[in-house]
All heavy atoms as an XYZ file, in Angstrom:
879
protein
N     -65.700    -70.178     42.916
C     -66.254    -69.081     43.677
C     -65.104    -68.185     44.102
O     -64.078    -68.643     44.565
C     -66.985    -69.624     44.903
C     -67.605    -68.553     45.728
S     -68.486    -69.085     47.221
C     -68.756    -70.787     47.054
N     -65.284    -66.904     43.966
C     -64.263    -65.951     44.319
C     -64.074    -65.921     45.825
O     -65.029    -65.814     46.588
C     -64.674    -64.571     43.792
C     -63.665    -63.517     44.119
O     -63.575    -63.090     45.252
N     -62.906    -63.121     43.130
N     -62.818    -65.993     46.257
C     -62.521    -66.031     47.688
C     -62.990    -64.783     48.413
O     -63.456    -64.853     49.545
C     -61.018    -66.225     47.903
N     -62.896    -63.633     47.781
C     -63.332    -62.395     48.422
C     -64.822    -62.399     48.714
O     -65.262    -62.035     49.804
N     -65.610    -62.801     47.727
C     -67.066    -62.838     47.932
C     -67.426    -63.846     49.002
O     -68.264    -63.574     49.863
C     -67.781    -63.177     46.628
C     -67.745    -62.090     45.592
C     -68.650    -62.394     44.419
N     -68.632    -63.762     43.972
C     -67.928    -64.224     42.928
N     -67.187    -63.424     42.228
N     -67.992    -65.485     42.587
N     -66.815    -65.017     48.953
C     -67.127    -66.051     49.936
C     -66.713    -65.612     51.335
O     -67.426    -65.865     52.308
C     -66.439    -67.361     49.560
N     -65.572    -64.940     51.441
C     -65.111    -64.450     52.738
C     -66.079    -63.426     53.294
O     -66.425    -63.458     54.483
C     -63.704    -63.849     52.614
O     -62.820    -64.853     52.109
C     -63.185    -63.350     53.950
N     -66.550    -62.521     52.452
C     -67.544    -61.544     52.899
C     -68.829    -62.236     53.333
O     -69.453    -61.860     54.323
C     -67.842    -60.533     51.784
C     -66.750    -59.506     51.520
C     -67.056    -58.735     50.242
C     -66.607    -58.560     52.698
N     -69.244    -63.271     52.614
C     -70.473    -64.004     52.932
C     -70.371    -64.639     54.309
O     -71.307    -64.622     55.096
C     -70.742    -65.064     51.853
C     -71.936    -65.973     52.148
C     -73.224    -65.145     52.099
N     -74.398    -65.945     52.216
C     -75.069    -66.123     53.361
N     -74.643    -65.583     54.482
N     -76.165    -66.835     53.380
N     -69.210    -65.213     54.615
C     -69.023    -65.876     55.908
C     -69.076    -64.897     57.078
O     -69.311    -65.316     58.209
C     -67.682    -66.622     55.927
C     -67.698    -67.904     55.142
C     -66.451    -68.734     55.408
N     -65.213    -68.045     55.105
C     -64.621    -68.032     53.919
N     -65.143    -68.677     52.906
N     -63.490    -67.386     53.735
N     -68.879    -63.615     56.828
C     -68.914    -62.621     57.898
C     -70.317    -62.430     58.451
O     -70.486    -61.973     59.555
C     -68.374    -61.272     57.403
C     -66.934    -61.289     57.015
C     -66.062    -61.875     58.107
O     -66.050    -61.409     59.237
N     -65.345    -62.928     57.770
N     -71.309    -62.773     57.653
C     -72.683    -62.512     58.054
C     -72.993    -61.036     57.870
O     -72.117    -60.238     57.568
N     -74.261    -60.691     58.047
C     -74.656    -59.293     57.841
C     -73.816    -58.366     58.710
O     -73.550    -58.708     59.854
C     -76.117    -59.272     58.260
C     -76.576    -60.686     58.085
C     -75.374    -61.543     58.410
N     -73.379    -57.257     58.213
C     -73.667    -56.611     56.931
C     -72.688    -56.981     55.816
O     -72.565    -56.245     54.843
C     -73.574    -55.125     57.278
C     -72.500    -55.066     58.319
C     -72.660    -56.342     59.121
N     -71.995    -58.134     55.932
C     -71.124    -58.647     54.867
C     -70.063    -57.620     54.466
O     -69.966    -57.227     53.312
C     -71.930    -59.080     53.642
C     -73.078    -59.999     53.959
C     -74.388    -59.577     53.836
C     -72.847    -61.292     54.411
C     -75.449    -60.412     54.141
C     -73.899    -62.133     54.720
C     -75.193    -61.687     54.586
O     -76.244    -62.516     54.890
N     -69.248    -57.219     55.416
C     -68.247    -56.197     55.141
C     -66.933    -56.477     55.858
O     -66.927    -57.024     56.963
C     -68.777    -54.794     55.528
O     -67.798    -53.819     55.221
C     -69.130    -54.696     56.986
N     -65.835    -56.146     55.178
C     -64.489    -56.224     55.734
C     -63.664    -55.114     55.089
O     -64.056    -54.557     54.062
C     -63.827    -57.571     55.413
C     -64.315    -58.806     56.149
C     -63.703    -60.067     55.544
C     -63.973    -58.731     57.629
N     -62.502    -54.859     55.660
C     -61.577    -53.933     55.009
C     -60.835    -54.692     53.908
O     -60.743    -55.932     53.949
C     -60.544    -53.375     56.002
O     -59.693    -54.438     56.434
C     -61.214    -52.705     57.194
N     -60.279    -53.987     52.942
C     -59.472    -54.659     51.920
C     -58.309    -55.449     52.522
O     -57.982    -56.540     52.052
C     -58.984    -53.510     51.037
C     -60.034    -52.466     51.184
C     -60.481    -52.569     52.627
N     -57.704    -54.925     53.576
C     -56.595    -55.642     54.233
C     -57.076    -56.953     54.838
O     -56.420    -57.995     54.700
C     -55.947    -54.760     55.315
O     -55.450    -53.570     54.698
C     -54.818    -55.483     56.029
N     -58.209    -56.920     55.516
C     -58.765    -58.152     56.097
C     -59.067    -59.173     55.001
O     -58.811    -60.373     55.171
C     -60.041    -57.837     56.886
C     -59.789    -57.048     58.152
C     -61.040    -56.463     58.775
O     -62.025    -56.183     58.051
O     -61.037    -56.280     60.012
N     -59.586    -58.706     53.888
C     -59.874    -59.606     52.772
C     -58.607    -60.206     52.192
O     -58.554    -61.400     51.903
C     -60.636    -58.861     51.671
C     -62.125    -58.715     51.872
C     -62.700    -57.737     50.860
C     -62.811    -60.060     51.762
N     -57.581    -59.380     52.000
C     -56.347    -59.898     51.403
C     -55.682    -60.917     52.317
O     -55.138    -61.923     51.842
C     -55.380    -58.755     51.046
O     -54.938    -58.088     52.192
N     -55.735    -60.690     53.627
C     -55.188    -61.675     54.564
C     -55.978    -62.980     54.517
O     -55.396    -64.071     54.496
C     -55.177    -61.105     55.985
C     -54.188    -59.979     56.243
C     -54.421    -59.357     57.623
C     -52.753    -60.479     56.118
N     -57.295    -62.886     54.497
C     -58.140    -64.085     54.466
C     -57.943    -64.873     53.174
O     -57.984    -66.104     53.180
C     -59.602    -63.698     54.632
N     -57.741    -64.166     52.078
C     -57.582    -64.820     50.776
C     -56.121    -65.137     50.456
O     -55.834    -65.725     49.416
C     -58.168    -63.937     49.683
N     -55.222    -64.729     51.347
C     -53.786    -64.920     51.147
C     -53.324    -64.308     49.818
O     -52.644    -64.948     49.028
C     -53.404    -66.397     51.263
C     -53.632    -66.940     52.652
S     -53.077    -68.623     52.908
C     -54.330    -69.536     52.030
N     -53.734    -63.073     49.587
C     -53.355    -62.338     48.392
C     -52.584    -61.089     48.793
O     -52.792    -60.551     49.879
C     -54.598    -61.910     47.606
C     -55.448    -63.008     46.983
C     -56.743    -62.416     46.438
C     -54.685    -63.711     45.880
N     -51.739    -60.618     47.897
C     -51.074    -59.348     48.142
C     -52.098    -58.227     48.052
O     -53.183    -58.411     47.477
C     -49.966    -59.090     47.106
O     -50.577    -58.940     45.812
C     -48.939    -60.216     47.086
N     -51.756    -57.073     48.585
C     -52.695    -55.956     48.526
C     -52.961    -55.555     47.079
O     -54.090    -55.209     46.728
C     -52.179    -54.764     49.335
O     -50.949    -54.309     48.815
N     -51.944    -55.617     46.224
C     -52.138    -55.292     44.815
C     -53.079    -56.261     44.116
O     -53.947    -55.849     43.343
N     -52.912    -57.548     44.407
C     -53.793    -58.557     43.807
C     -55.225    -58.378     44.308
O     -56.184    -58.520     43.544
C     -53.286    -59.960     44.117
N     -55.368    -58.044     45.584
C     -56.710    -57.841     46.129
C     -57.356    -56.611     45.506
O     -58.541    -56.631     45.166
C     -56.660    -57.709     47.658
C     -58.026    -57.520     48.291
S     -59.296    -58.755     47.864
C     -58.650    -60.232     48.604
N     -56.593    -55.540     45.337
C     -57.134    -54.337     44.699
C     -57.630    -54.655     43.301
O     -58.734    -54.250     42.914
C     -56.067    -53.225     44.648
O     -55.731    -52.869     45.991
C     -56.569    -52.007     43.889
N     -56.849    -55.400     42.552
C     -57.232    -55.795     41.196
C     -58.515    -56.620     41.213
O     -59.444    -56.389     40.433
C     -56.088    -56.576     40.544
C     -56.338    -56.883     39.099
O     -57.064    -56.171     38.419
N     -55.720    -57.944     38.620
N     -58.595    -57.559     42.126
C     -59.781    -58.405     42.233
C     -61.008    -57.585     42.648
O     -62.092    -57.750     42.093
C     -59.517    -59.512     43.249
C     -60.605    -60.548     43.294
C     -60.201    -61.739     44.087
N     -59.248    -62.529     43.323
C     -58.772    -63.696     43.736
N     -59.134    -64.193     44.889
N     -57.925    -64.374     42.998
N     -60.825    -56.692     43.610
C     -61.941    -55.858     44.048
C     -62.417    -54.928     42.934
O     -63.622    -54.707     42.787
C     -61.554    -55.045     45.285
C     -61.378    -55.849     46.573
C     -60.863    -54.958     47.693
C     -62.650    -56.566     46.973
N     -61.486    -54.411     42.147
C     -61.871    -53.572     41.007
C     -62.794    -54.345     40.060
O     -63.821    -53.830     39.616
C     -60.643    -53.083     40.236
C     -59.843    -52.028     40.973
O     -60.364    -51.441     41.946
O     -58.681    -51.794     40.569
N     -62.420    -55.586     39.760
C     -63.235    -56.403     38.851
C     -64.600    -56.730     39.464
O     -65.626    -56.681     38.786
C     -62.495    -57.691     38.480
C     -61.297    -57.453     37.581
C     -60.726    -58.741     36.992
N     -60.639    -59.834     37.927
C     -59.524    -60.244     38.529
N     -58.387    -59.647     38.288
N     -59.545    -61.260     39.366
N     -64.619    -57.065     40.747
C     -65.885    -57.383     41.416
C     -66.787    -56.161     41.502
O     -68.003    -56.269     41.335
C     -65.615    -57.941     42.819
C     -64.942    -59.307     42.871
C     -64.535    -59.633     44.307
C     -65.832    -60.379     42.290
N     -66.184    -55.014     41.751
C     -66.969    -53.788     41.834
C     -67.553    -53.430     40.465
O     -68.719    -53.033     40.364
C     -66.102    -52.646     42.367
C     -66.887    -51.422     42.770
C     -66.038    -50.431     43.526
O     -64.818    -50.326     43.261
O     -66.601    -49.737     44.385
N     -66.767    -53.607     39.412
C     -67.250    -53.352     38.056
C     -68.449    -54.238     37.724
O     -69.388    -53.807     37.053
C     -66.117    -53.584     37.030
O     -65.072    -52.661     37.308
C     -66.592    -53.400     35.606
N     -68.432    -55.469     38.226
C     -69.529    -56.406     37.976
C     -70.713    -56.187     38.920
O     -71.729    -56.870     38.820
C     -69.028    -57.839     38.101
C     -68.018    -58.210     37.026
C     -67.446    -59.601     37.202
N     -68.480    -60.608     37.254
C     -68.314    -61.811     37.790
N     -67.147    -62.165     38.309
N     -69.299    -62.679     37.802
N     -70.581    -55.260     39.861
C     -71.671    -54.964     40.792
C     -71.821    -55.972     41.916
O     -72.881    -56.054     42.542
N     -70.763    -56.733     42.207
C     -70.845    -57.772     43.225
C     -70.398    -57.282     44.607
O     -70.794    -57.852     45.624
C     -70.038    -58.989     42.795
C     -70.487    -59.594     41.454
C     -69.532    -60.686     41.009
C     -71.916    -60.109     41.547
N     -69.545    -56.263     44.621
C     -69.146    -55.613     45.863
C     -69.147    -54.106     45.621
O     -69.160    -53.651     44.471
C     -67.739    -56.042     46.362
C     -67.675    -57.533     46.636
C     -66.646    -55.604     45.408
N     -69.121    -53.362     46.712
C     -68.941    -51.915     46.601
C     -68.013    -51.488     47.725
O     -67.947    -52.129     48.779
C     -70.267    -51.170     46.635
C     -70.987    -51.180     47.939
C     -72.297    -50.364     47.906
N     -72.977    -50.482     49.171
C     -73.798    -51.461     49.509
N     -74.077    -52.416     48.642
N     -74.370    -51.502     50.693
N     -67.311    -50.410     47.473
C     -66.442    -49.833     48.490
C     -67.173    -48.666     49.127
O     -67.769    -47.851     48.444
C     -65.139    -49.357     47.857
C     -64.249    -50.488     47.356
C     -63.041    -49.874     46.657
N     -62.044    -50.857     46.281
C     -61.797    -51.230     45.024
N     -62.491    -50.713     44.025
N     -60.852    -52.102     44.761
N     -67.105    -48.617     50.464
C     -67.744    -47.541     51.213
C     -66.740    -46.968     52.201
O     -65.850    -47.694     52.660
C     -68.955    -48.066     51.997
C     -70.069    -48.591     51.154
C     -71.257    -49.061     51.980
O     -71.140    -49.177     53.221
O     -72.309    -49.313     51.366
N     -66.882    -45.720     52.555
C     -66.002    -45.158     53.579
C     -66.165    -45.910     54.891
O     -67.272    -46.313     55.252
C     -66.484    -43.709     53.725
C     -67.311    -43.437     52.521
C     -67.853    -44.751     52.048
N     -65.055    -46.105     55.592
C     -65.093    -46.771     56.894
C     -65.580    -45.761     57.928
O     -64.943    -44.731     58.134
C     -63.706    -47.276     57.267
C     -63.696    -48.150     58.495
O     -64.553    -47.955     59.385
O     -62.823    -49.025     58.587
N     -66.699    -46.025     58.601
C     -67.227    -45.059     59.575
C     -66.307    -44.872     60.785
O     -66.392    -43.872     61.480
C     -68.575    -45.646     59.987
C     -68.490    -47.093     59.652
C     -67.527    -47.213     58.507
N     -65.406    -45.833     61.008
C     -64.506    -45.757     62.164
C     -63.131    -45.191     61.820
O     -62.310    -44.993     62.710
C     -64.339    -47.152     62.783
C     -65.664    -47.725     63.250
O     -66.496    -46.946     63.758
O     -65.866    -48.941     63.090
N     -62.863    -44.989     60.532
C     -61.548    -44.515     60.095
C     -61.727    -43.685     58.830
O     -61.986    -44.241     57.760
C     -60.627    -45.714     59.830
C     -59.243    -45.323     59.376
O     -58.964    -44.112     59.193
O     -58.420    -46.238     59.184
N     -61.583    -42.376     58.943
C     -61.831    -41.500     57.786
C     -60.959    -41.844     56.586
O     -61.319    -41.579     55.457
C     -61.579    -40.039     58.168
C     -62.603    -39.474     59.097
C     -62.402    -38.016     59.338
N     -60.982    -37.655     59.397
C     -60.535    -36.440     59.581
N     -61.374    -35.453     59.737
N     -59.250    -36.197     59.638
N     -59.790    -42.432     56.825
C     -58.896    -42.790     55.721
C     -59.209    -44.165     55.147
O     -58.718    -44.530     54.097
C     -57.439    -42.783     56.195
C     -56.973    -41.430     56.693
C     -55.671    -41.558     57.442
N     -55.905    -42.391     58.639
C     -54.988    -43.086     59.274
N     -53.751    -43.071     58.864
N     -55.287    -43.801     60.332
N     -60.020    -44.926     55.850
C     -60.247    -46.314     55.483
C     -61.445    -46.541     54.594
O     -62.307    -45.684     54.404
N     -61.475    -47.743     54.049
C     -62.549    -48.183     53.162
C     -63.031    -49.540     53.649
O     -62.248    -50.350     54.156
C     -62.033    -48.314     51.705
C     -63.076    -48.928     50.793
C     -61.593    -46.962     51.170
N     -64.301    -49.790     53.509
C     -64.889    -51.100     53.783
C     -65.394    -51.657     52.464
O     -65.898    -50.920     51.624
C     -66.067    -50.997     54.761
C     -65.772    -50.258     56.033
C     -65.270    -50.989     57.197
N     -65.844    -52.269     57.498
C     -65.217    -53.138     58.291
N     -64.053    -52.859     58.810
N     -65.756    -54.293     58.561
N     -65.252    -52.944     52.280
C     -65.787    -53.622     51.102
C     -67.064    -54.318     51.541
O     -67.071    -55.054     52.531
C     -64.782    -54.643     50.532
C     -65.373    -55.363     49.328
C     -63.475    -53.952     50.173
N     -68.136    -54.070     50.818
C     -69.452    -54.597     51.176
C     -69.957    -55.487     50.040
O     -69.908    -55.106     48.871
C     -70.460    -53.449     51.419
C     -71.818    -53.991     51.808
C     -69.927    -52.491     52.474
N     -70.445    -56.644     50.398
C     -71.059    -57.550     49.431
C     -72.423    -56.992     49.052
O     -73.248    -56.706     49.910
C     -71.202    -58.936     50.064
C     -71.609    -60.098     49.186
C     -70.574    -60.367     48.105
C     -71.806    -61.344     50.037
N     -72.671    -56.808     47.765
C     -73.972    -56.298     47.307
C     -74.992    -57.426     47.307
O     -74.647    -58.608     47.457
C     -73.864    -55.725     45.887
O     -73.542    -56.794     44.994
C     -72.835    -54.611     45.800
N     -76.244    -57.072     47.106
C     -77.279    -58.107     47.043
C     -77.021    -59.041     45.859
O     -77.239    -60.252     45.963
C     -78.667    -57.489     46.964
O     -78.778    -56.643     45.854
N     -76.512    -58.500     44.740
C     -76.176    -59.351     43.588
C     -75.019    -60.289     43.940
O     -75.013    -61.458     43.559
C     -75.814    -58.501     42.381
N     -74.039    -59.791     44.684
C     -72.913    -60.626     45.115
C     -73.354    -61.710     46.068
O     -72.926    -62.865     45.969
N     -74.224    -61.354     47.008
C     -74.747    -62.328     47.963
C     -75.527    -63.422     47.240
O     -75.356    -64.613     47.519
C     -75.638    -61.622     48.985
C     -76.296    -62.502     50.045
C     -75.257    -63.219     50.887
C     -77.208    -61.663     50.926
N     -76.344    -63.032     46.286
C     -77.123    -64.014     45.527
C     -76.203    -64.963     44.762
O     -76.419    -66.182     44.743
C     -78.045    -63.286     44.551
C     -78.951    -64.205     43.766
C     -79.856    -63.426     42.811
O     -80.363    -62.360     43.202
O     -80.035    -63.918     41.683
N     -75.164    -64.420     44.146
C     -74.222    -65.249     43.390
C     -73.491    -66.231     44.305
O     -73.358    -67.418     43.984
C     -73.222    -64.372     42.646
C     -72.205    -65.103     41.784
C     -72.890    -65.891     40.672
C     -71.205    -64.115     41.198
N     -73.025    -65.758     45.452
C     -72.331    -66.636     46.399
C     -73.268    -67.730     46.891
O     -72.889    -68.901     46.949
C     -71.768    -65.836     47.592
C     -71.251    -66.761     48.685
C     -70.660    -64.914     47.138
N     -74.491    -67.369     47.225
C     -75.437    -68.373     47.716
C     -75.734    -69.431     46.656
O     -75.857    -70.617     46.973
C     -76.723    -67.707     48.204
C     -76.542    -67.004     49.544
O     -75.506    -67.215     50.209
O     -77.446    -66.237     49.922
N     -75.847    -69.015     45.394
C     -76.056    -70.000     44.318
C     -74.842    -70.911     44.178
O     -74.986    -72.127     43.977
C     -76.337    -69.286     42.993
C     -77.740    -68.750     42.871
C     -78.152    -68.390     41.446
N     -77.115    -67.854     40.600
C     -76.933    -66.551     40.319
N     -77.741    -65.648     40.844
N     -75.965    -66.166     39.528
N     -73.651    -70.346     44.307
C     -72.434    -71.155     44.204
C     -72.338    -72.147     45.354
O     -71.957    -73.307     45.156
C     -71.205    -70.248     44.172
N     -72.692    -71.712     46.552
C     -72.675    -72.609     47.711
C     -73.665    -73.751     47.509
O     -73.355    -74.917     47.761
C     -72.973    -71.829     49.009
C     -71.809    -70.905     49.346
C     -73.286    -72.770     50.164
C     -72.105    -69.905     50.446
N     -74.853    -73.408     47.043
C     -75.864    -74.436     46.791
C     -75.359    -75.443     45.752
O     -75.521    -76.658     45.920
C     -77.153    -73.786     46.301
C     -78.285    -74.774     46.099
C     -79.575    -74.102     45.650
O     -79.775    -72.912     45.941
O     -80.392    -74.798     45.015
N     -74.719    -74.964     44.709
C     -74.180    -75.858     43.671
C     -73.099    -76.762     44.247
O     -73.045    -77.961     43.937
C     -73.637    -75.044     42.507
N     -72.253    -76.220     45.118
C     -71.192    -77.033     45.732
C     -71.783    -78.126     46.608
O     -71.301    -79.255     46.616
C     -70.250    -76.156     46.552
C     -69.444    -75.194     45.726
C     -68.059    -75.747     45.417
N     -67.362    -74.912     44.473
C     -66.350    -74.122     44.765
N     -65.916    -74.061     45.997
N     -65.766    -73.415     43.833
N     -72.831    -77.797     47.369
C     -73.467    -78.812     48.207
C     -74.112    -79.906     47.357
O     -74.052    -81.088     47.696
C     -74.494    -78.189     49.159
C     -73.887    -77.631     50.407
C     -73.890    -76.262     50.642
C     -73.301    -78.461     51.360
C     -73.319    -75.738     51.795
C     -72.733    -77.952     52.510
C     -72.738    -76.581     52.729
N     -74.716    -79.525     46.257
C     -75.304    -80.522     45.357
C     -74.225    -81.422     44.774
O     -74.405    -82.642     44.680
C     -76.091    -79.835     44.236
C     -77.420    -79.285     44.680
C     -78.171    -78.641     43.529
C     -79.489    -78.053     44.014
N     -80.227    -77.382     42.941
N     -73.091    -80.838     44.390
C     -71.978    -81.626     43.871
C     -71.472    -82.608     44.922
O     -71.189    -83.766     44.621
C     -70.830    -80.712     43.434
C     -71.103    -79.913     42.189
C     -70.019    -78.871     41.915
O     -69.018    -78.810     42.673
O     -70.185    -78.117     40.943
N     -71.355    -82.147     46.150
C     -70.880    -83.010     47.233
C     -71.860    -84.152     47.482
O     -71.458    -85.305     47.668
C     -70.667    -82.192     48.508
N     -73.155    -83.841     47.491
C     -74.169    -84.877     47.695
C     -74.113    -85.901     46.569
O     -74.198    -87.109     46.809
C     -75.558    -84.250     47.783
N     -73.944    -85.415     45.352
C     -73.855    -86.314     44.201
C     -72.608    -87.199     44.295
O     -72.645    -88.381     43.939
C     -73.845    -85.504     42.907
C     -73.750    -86.333     41.677
N     -74.771    -87.150     41.251
C     -72.736    -86.489     40.780
C     -74.394    -87.784     40.151
N     -73.171    -87.394     39.845
N     -71.528    -86.644     44.796
C     -70.263    -87.386     44.877
C     -70.357    -88.586     45.821
O     -69.645    -89.572     45.631
C     -69.139    -86.455     45.328
N     -71.216    -88.508     46.829
C     -71.307    -89.610     47.802
C     -72.523    -90.496     47.583
O     -72.769    -91.407     48.384
C     -71.274    -89.077     49.258
C     -69.975    -88.364     49.554
C     -72.469    -88.195     49.551
N     -73.278    -90.262     46.526
C     -74.485    -91.062     46.270
C     -74.210    -92.557     46.223
O     -75.031    -93.356     46.673
C     -75.141    -90.637     44.955
C     -75.967    -89.393     45.047
C     -76.553    -88.984     43.696
O     -76.195    -89.586     42.655
O     -77.363    -88.049     43.688
N     -73.081    -92.950     45.675
C     -72.782    -94.366     45.514
C     -72.258    -95.043     46.762
O     -72.006    -96.248     46.752
N     -72.075    -94.304     47.839
C     -71.553    -94.884     49.073
C     -72.685    -95.437     49.930
O     -73.771    -94.868     49.980
C     -70.785    -93.825     49.873
C     -69.571    -93.186     49.213
C     -68.973    -92.133     50.148
C     -68.540    -94.222     48.844
N     -72.377    -96.516     50.630
C     -73.345    -97.065     51.581
C     -73.391    -96.169     52.819
O     -72.532    -95.286     52.996
C     -72.923    -98.476     51.997
O     -71.746    -98.417     52.795
N     -74.344    -96.409     53.660
C     -74.449    -95.645     54.903
C     -73.194    -95.766     55.745
O     -72.702    -94.780     56.298
N     -72.657    -96.972     55.836
C     -71.433    -97.200     56.624
C     -70.251    -96.464     56.000
O     -69.439    -95.863     56.703
C     -71.129    -98.696     56.733
C     -69.864    -99.004     57.512
C     -69.928    -98.515     58.953
O     -70.923    -98.724     59.636
N     -68.884    -97.846     59.408
N     -70.159    -96.494     54.675
C     -69.066    -95.797     53.995
C     -69.163    -94.284     54.202
O     -68.154    -93.607     54.391
C     -69.074    -96.122     52.507
C     -68.659    -97.552     52.208
C     -68.925    -97.974     50.778
O     -69.903    -97.471     50.171
O     -68.152    -98.806     50.265
N     -70.375    -93.784     54.213
C     -70.562    -92.335     54.463
C     -70.135    -91.976     55.879
O     -69.521    -90.945     56.117
C     -72.011    -91.931     54.232
C     -72.395    -91.902     52.775
C     -73.821    -91.475     52.597
N     -74.246    -91.708     51.228
C     -75.258    -91.099     50.653
N     -75.971    -90.236     51.332
N     -75.572    -91.367     49.413
N     -70.485    -92.824     56.843
C     -70.081    -92.575     58.230
C     -68.566    -92.604     58.363
O     -67.979    -91.774     59.059
C     -70.717    -93.606     59.162
C     -72.202    -93.401     59.372
C     -72.822    -94.466     60.263
O     -72.082    -95.086     61.058
O     -74.040    -94.670     60.164
N     -67.917    -93.552     57.692
C     -66.461    -93.635     57.716
C     -65.841    -92.390     57.091
O     -64.906    -91.799     57.635
C     -65.977    -94.902     56.974
O     -66.520    -96.052     57.626
C     -64.457    -94.984     56.957
N     -66.369    -91.983     55.951
C     -65.881    -90.782     55.286
C     -66.047    -89.563     56.190
O     -65.133    -88.751     56.330
C     -66.610    -90.573     53.961
C     -66.242    -89.311     53.180
C     -64.756    -89.304     52.822
C     -67.110    -89.204     51.922
N     -67.201    -89.435     56.813
C     -67.451    -88.308     57.708
C     -66.445    -88.288     58.853
O     -65.894    -87.241     59.198
C     -68.871    -88.387     58.268
C     -69.225    -87.247     59.194
C     -70.637    -87.374     59.760
O     -71.450    -88.134     59.207
O     -70.904    -86.702     60.766
N     -66.175    -89.443     59.428
C     -65.223    -89.536     60.527
C     -63.814    -89.149     60.071
O     -63.111    -88.397     60.756
C     -65.216    -90.957     61.091
O     -64.224    -91.100     62.078
N     -63.411    -89.641     58.914
C     -62.083    -89.316     58.391
C     -61.958    -87.830     58.067
O     -60.928    -87.209     58.362
C     -61.786    -90.157     57.149
C     -61.602    -91.654     57.393
C     -61.561    -92.412     56.063
C     -60.339    -91.906     58.197
N     -62.982    -87.266     57.475
C     -62.946    -85.837     57.152
C     -62.913    -84.990     58.422
O     -62.225    -83.964     58.469
C     -64.135    -85.455     56.269
C     -64.092    -85.999     54.841
C     -65.405    -85.715     54.125
C     -62.921    -85.428     54.078
N     -63.633    -85.411     59.444
C     -63.615    -84.685     60.719
C     -62.207    -84.701     61.304
O     -61.696    -83.675     61.755
C     -64.612    -85.299     61.690
C     -64.708    -84.529     63.009
C     -65.775    -85.075     63.965
N     -67.104    -84.896     63.402
C     -67.904    -85.885     63.012
N     -67.509    -87.133     63.134
N     -69.092    -85.640     62.518
N     -61.550    -85.863     61.274
C     -60.179    -85.975     61.786
C     -59.235    -85.077     60.982
O     -58.369    -84.406     61.551
C     -59.702    -87.418     61.720
C     -60.359    -88.322     62.720
C     -59.943    -89.776     62.538
O     -59.033    -90.083     61.775
N     -60.610    -90.672     63.243
N     -59.402    -85.071     59.676
C     -58.577    -84.238     58.814
C     -58.774    -82.760     59.142
O     -57.819    -82.000     59.294
C     -58.918    -84.506     57.343
C     -58.135    -83.714     56.316
C     -56.656    -84.074     56.359
C     -58.692    -83.985     54.922
N     -60.019    -82.346     59.286
C     -60.321    -80.952     59.597
C     -59.742    -80.551     60.952
O     -59.182    -79.465     61.089
C     -61.837    -80.712     59.561
C     -62.299    -79.305     59.861
C     -61.725    -78.311     58.861
C     -63.830    -79.242     59.814
N     -59.865    -81.412     61.942
C     -59.305    -81.102     63.253
C     -57.789    -80.963     63.177
O     -57.213    -80.078     63.820
C     -59.698    -82.180     64.273
C     -61.171    -82.209     64.673
C     -61.459    -83.418     65.552
C     -61.567    -80.933     65.376
N     -57.145    -81.793     62.369
C     -55.694    -81.684     62.181
C     -55.303    -80.379     61.518
O     -54.319    -79.733     61.910
N     -56.077    -79.960     60.546
C     -55.811    -78.689     59.862
C     -55.996    -77.542     60.836
O     -55.185    -76.618     60.896
C     -56.732    -78.525     58.638
C     -56.662    -77.110     58.085
C     -56.359    -79.535     57.553
N     -57.039    -77.588     61.636
C     -57.292    -76.514     62.612
C     -56.151    -76.423     63.619
O     -55.746    -75.345     64.017
C     -58.617    -76.739     63.333
C     -59.813    -76.410     62.479
C     -61.087    -76.545     63.271
N     -62.224    -76.208     62.433
C     -63.460    -76.513     62.734
N     -63.742    -77.155     63.848
N     -64.444    -76.183     61.924
N     -55.628    -77.583     64.043
C     -54.504    -77.580     64.992
C     -53.281    -76.947     64.346
O     -52.581    -76.166     64.966
C     -54.208    -78.998     65.454
C     -55.230    -79.546     66.405
C     -54.979    -81.012     66.763
O     -53.895    -81.548     66.426
O     -55.878    -81.620     67.381
N     -53.016    -77.292     63.077
C     -51.874    -76.725     62.368
C     -51.991    -75.219     62.250
O     -51.027    -74.489     62.426
C     -51.727    -77.343     60.967
C     -51.283    -78.794     61.014
O     -50.827    -79.250     62.070
O     -51.405    -79.467     59.967
N     -53.190    -74.737     61.966
C     -53.411    -73.301     61.817
C     -53.250    -72.576     63.139
O     -52.638    -71.518     63.226
C     -54.815    -73.020     61.207
C     -55.162    -71.545     61.283
C     -54.864    -73.514     59.770
N     -53.770    -73.178     64.211
C     -53.682    -72.526     65.515
C     -52.244    -72.496     66.036
O     -51.871    -71.626     66.813
C     -54.603    -73.189     66.533
O     -54.167    -74.499     66.817
N     -51.408    -73.428     65.616
C     -50.016    -73.461     66.034
C     -49.173    -72.481     65.247
O     -48.087    -72.106     65.684
C     -49.448    -74.874     65.875
C     -50.052    -75.876     66.841
C     -49.600    -77.294     66.577
O     -48.771    -77.511     65.675
O     -50.078    -78.195     67.286
N     -49.649    -72.064     64.081
C     -48.847    -71.178     63.222
C     -48.795    -69.767     63.752
O     -49.457    -69.324     64.577
C     -49.442    -71.155     61.818
């Protein structure tokens, strides 16, 4: 799944960010983000619109086709995850959940300290 589309999806309606916000979220250079946005726009997954708050600025908006694609990808990822744990017992799933929660909290602490 493309990081730009997923990042826009996480914003919630109206699914829009500036190119700079997207490049920071995706950890891409501005040139790499421009290239990626060009390809996504050509495919009809995002569109660029003038920023109503900044005449010089642009907002990137997830199109309905882009939203549909991201939602299908998310659904596929959840199905893959569910399939991956099918062979675990209830206790093993609880242990895995606890370990993943600890891991996520550690990552969040590292990010907040940076």
